[in-house]
C-alpha positions as a Markdown table, in Angstrom:
| # | Residue | x | y | z |
|---|---|---|---|---|
| 1 | Met | 96.1 | -230.6 | 60.0 |
| 2 | Ala | 97.7 | -230.3 | 63.4 |
| 3 | Glu | 100.6 | -228.0 | 63.8 |
| 4 | Cys | 103.3 | -228.6 | 66.4 |
| 5 | Ser | 105.1 | -225.8 | 68.2 |
| 6 | Cys | 107.9 | -225.8 | 65.7 |
| 7 | Gly | 105.6 | -225.1 | 62.8 |
| 8 | Cys | 105.8 | -228.5 | 60.9 |
| 9 | Ser | 102.6 | -230.1 | 59.8 |
| 10 | Asn | 101.7 | -233.1 | 61.9 |
| 11 | Thr | 99.1 | -235.5 | 60.5 |
| 12 | Ser | 100.6 | -238.9 | 61.4 |
| 13 | Gly | 100.6 | -238.7 | 65.2 |
| 14 | Ile | 104.3 | -238.0 | 65.2 |
| 15 | Ala | 105.0 | -235.0 | 67.4 |
| 16 | Cys | 107.9 | -232.6 | 67.5 |
| 17 | Asn | 109.7 | -232.2 | 70.8 |
| 18 | Ile | 110.5 | -228.5 | 71.1 |
| 19 | Ser | 111.6 | -229.1 | 74.8 |
| 20 | Val | 114.9 | -230.5 | 73.5 |
| 21 | Phe | 116.2 | -227.0 | 73.5 |
| 22 | Asp | 117.5 | -225.0 | 76.4 |
| 23 | Thr | 116.7 | -221.3 | 76.5 |
| 24 | Glu | 119.7 | -220.2 | 74.4 |
| 25 | Gly | 119.1 | -223.0 | 71.8 |
| 26 | Arg | 115.4 | -222.1 | 71.5 |
| 27 | Ser | 116.2 | -218.5 | 71.0 |
| 28 | Arg | 118.7 | -219.3 | 68.2 |
| 29 | Tyr | 116.3 | -221.7 | 66.6 |
| 30 | Asp | 113.5 | -219.1 | 66.6 |
| 31 | Glu | 115.9 | -216.5 | 65.2 |
| 32 | Leu | 117.0 | -218.7 | 62.4 |
| 33 | Lys | 113.4 | -219.8 | 61.6 |
| 34 | Lys | 112.3 | -216.2 | 61.4 |
| 35 | Glu | 115.2 | -215.1 | 59.2 |
| 36 | Leu | 114.9 | -218.1 | 56.9 |
| 37 | Thr | 111.2 | -217.8 | 56.3 |
| 38 | Lys | 111.4 | -214.2 | 55.0 |
| 39 | Asn | 110.9 | -214.0 | 51.3 |
| 40 | Leu | 111.0 | -217.7 | 51.0 |
| 41 | Ser | 109.8 | -219.5 | 47.9 |
| 42 | Ile | 108.2 | -222.9 | 48.5 |
| 43 | Glu | 107.2 | -225.6 | 45.9 |
| 44 | Glu | 105.1 | -228.6 | 46.9 |
| 45 | Ile | 106.2 | -231.9 | 45.3 |
| 46 | Ala | 104.9 | -235.5 | 45.6 |
| 47 | Ser | 107.5 | -236.4 | 48.4 |
| 48 | Gly | 107.3 | -233.1 | 50.3 |
| 49 | Tyr | 108.4 | -229.5 | 49.8 |
| 50 | Ile | 111.2 | -227.6 | 48.1 |
| 51 | Phe | 112.4 | -224.4 | 49.8 |
| 52 | Ile | 114.2 | -222.1 | 47.4 |
| 53 | Tyr | 116.9 | -219.7 | 48.6 |
| 54 | Pro | 119.4 | -217.4 | 46.9 |
| 55 | Asn | 122.8 | -219.0 | 46.4 |
| 56 | Glu | 124.6 | -217.1 | 49.2 |
| 57 | Gln | 127.3 | -218.7 | 51.3 |
| 58 | Ser | 126.2 | -217.0 | 54.6 |
| 59 | Leu | 122.6 | -218.1 | 53.9 |
| 60 | Leu | 123.7 | -221.7 | 53.3 |
| 61 | Leu | 125.5 | -221.8 | 56.6 |
| 62 | Lys | 122.3 | -220.6 | 58.4 |
| 63 | Ile | 120.2 | -223.2 | 56.5 |
| 64 | Thr | 122.5 | -226.0 | 57.7 |
| 65 | Glu | 122.5 | -224.7 | 61.2 |
| 66 | Trp | 118.7 | -224.5 | 61.1 |
| 67 | Ile | 118.5 | -228.1 | 59.8 |
| 68 | Ser | 120.6 | -229.3 | 62.7 |
| 69 | Phe | 118.2 | -227.6 | 65.1 |
| 70 | Glu | 115.1 | -228.9 | 63.3 |
| 71 | Tyr | 116.4 | -232.4 | 63.3 |
| 72 | Arg | 116.8 | -232.3 | 67.1 |
| 73 | Cys | 113.2 | -231.5 | 67.7 |
| 74 | Cys | 111.7 | -233.4 | 64.7 |
| 75 | Pro | 114.0 | -236.3 | 63.9 |
| 76 | Phe | 111.4 | -237.9 | 61.6 |
| 77 | Ile | 111.7 | -235.1 | 59.0 |
| 78 | Lys | 114.1 | -235.8 | 56.1 |
| 79 | Phe | 116.2 | -233.0 | 54.6 |
| 80 | Ser | 118.5 | -232.8 | 51.6 |
| 81 | Leu | 120.5 | -230.0 | 50.1 |
């Protein structure tokens, strides 16, 4: 499996475009990614993965911010909350 610079698995030839971020945006993206992957539970399902987080308002806001960043560099990934 190939891995793009944003960490997603890439097996279909679809590539993430991390260059969509300016320096400040990339820094914030990396900060959110680091924070949101600490102590994360992941379950694999037939259609993808489930990421399990505690039910905390501040964390939910960070997750939605991260999704908005992730969608910019990898628009082919589908998210649902």
